[in-house]
C-alpha positions in Angstrom: -35.0 -7.6 28.9 -34.9 -8.3 25.2 -38.4 -8.7 23.8 -38.4 -10.5 20.5 -42.0 -9.6 20.1 -41.4 -5.8 20.3 -42.0 -5.7 16.6 -44.2 -7.7 14.3 -43.1 -8.9 10.9 -44.7 -6.0 9.1 -43.0 -3.4 11.4 -39.6 -5.1 10.8 -40.2 -5.1 7.1 -41.3 -1.4 7.1 -38.3 -0.4 9.2 -35.9 -2.3 6.9 -37.5 -0.8 3.8 -38.2 2.8 4.9 -35.7 3.3 7.7 -38.4 4.6 10.2 -41.5 3.4 12.0 -44.6 5.2 13.2 -45.4 4.1 16.7 -49.0 5.0 17.7 -49.3 6.3 21.2 -45.6 6.3 21.9 -46.2 9.6 23.8 -49.0 10.4 26.2 -51.1 13.5 25.7 -49.5 14.9 28.8 -46.0 14.4 27.4 -46.9 16.0 24.1 -48.4 19.0 25.9 -45.3 19.4 28.0 -43.0 19.2 24.9 -45.2 21.9 23.2 -44.9 24.1 26.2 -41.1 24.0 26.1 -41.2 25.0 22.5 -43.2 28.1 23.3 -40.1 29.4 25.2 -37.6 29.9 22.3 -35.9 32.8 23.9 -34.2 30.6 26.4 -31.9 29.3 23.8 -30.3 32.8 23.7 -30.0 33.1 27.5 -26.5 32.9 28.9 -25.8 29.2 29.7 -25.7 28.2 33.3 -23.5 25.6 34.8 -26.1 22.8 34.3 -28.1 24.2 31.4 -26.3 24.9 28.2 -28.1 23.3 25.4 -31.4 22.2 24.0 -31.3 18.8 25.8 -31.0 20.7 29.1 -33.9 23.1 28.7 -36.4 20.8 30.2 -36.0 17.2 31.6 -38.9 16.0 29.3 -36.4 16.1 26.3 -33.9 13.9 28.1 -36.7 11.5 29.1 -37.3 10.9 25.4 -33.9 9.1 25.3 -35.2 6.2 27.4 -38.9 6.3 26.6 -40.5 3.0 28.0 -42.8 2.7 25.0 -39.8 2.8 22.6 -37.0 1.0 24.6 -38.1 -2.5 23.6 -38.3 -1.5 20.0 -34.9 0.2 20.0 -33.4 -2.8 21.8 -34.8 -5.2 19.1 -33.6 -3.0 16.2 -30.2 -1.6 17.3 -29.4 -3.4 20.5 -26.5 -5.7 21.0 -28.2 -9.0 21.7 -25.1 -10.8 23.0 -24.3 -7.9 25.4 -27.9 -7.9 26.6 -27.7 -11.7 27.3 -24.6 -11.1 29.4 -26.3 -8.2 31.2 -29.3 -10.3 31.9 -27.2 -13.2 33.3 -25.3 -10.8 35.6 -28.1 -8.5 36.6 -29.2 -10.3 39.8 -32.3 -8.6 41.0 -32.3 -5.4 38.9 -33.3 -4.9 35.3 -30.2 -4.5 33.0 -29.6 -1.2 31.2 -30.4 -1.2 27.5 -27.6 -2.2 25.2 -28.2 0.6 22.7 -27.8 3.6 25.0 -27.9 6.4 22.4 -27.5 9.1 25.0 -24.0 7.9 26.0 -22.8 8.9 22.5 -24.6 12.1 22.0 -26.0 13.8 25.1 -22.7 15.2 26.5 -21.2 16.6 23.3 -22.1 20.1 24.6 -19.8 19.6 27.6 -16.9 18.3 25.5 -17.6 14.8 26.7 -18.5 12.2 24.1 -18.3 11.9 20.3 -18.4 15.3 18.6 -19.0 14.0 15.1 
């Protein structure tokens, strides 16, 4: 659900001016530790790809989880979401929460499988 209060006026200004935001506590200590652990295994990038693991986004599910991080989803929806699409999704959602309208992963996550936009 679109949260117009996901960003305050200063954050909107900083994003518009600088093109990025620093979000305190966007990740938990546990998430950070797990991400660091996966980076300590660089040899796996040279392993022969398996059927379901052939790229950095497939090394560990924690990396894919970053695509839909609950602490960032409302911010991304406010910044790059399609508000009209979200309004339609909310109206048609019945009892379930609608998917975000920005869905970055649909564009980029499957490029290694030849599915999706390669550029």
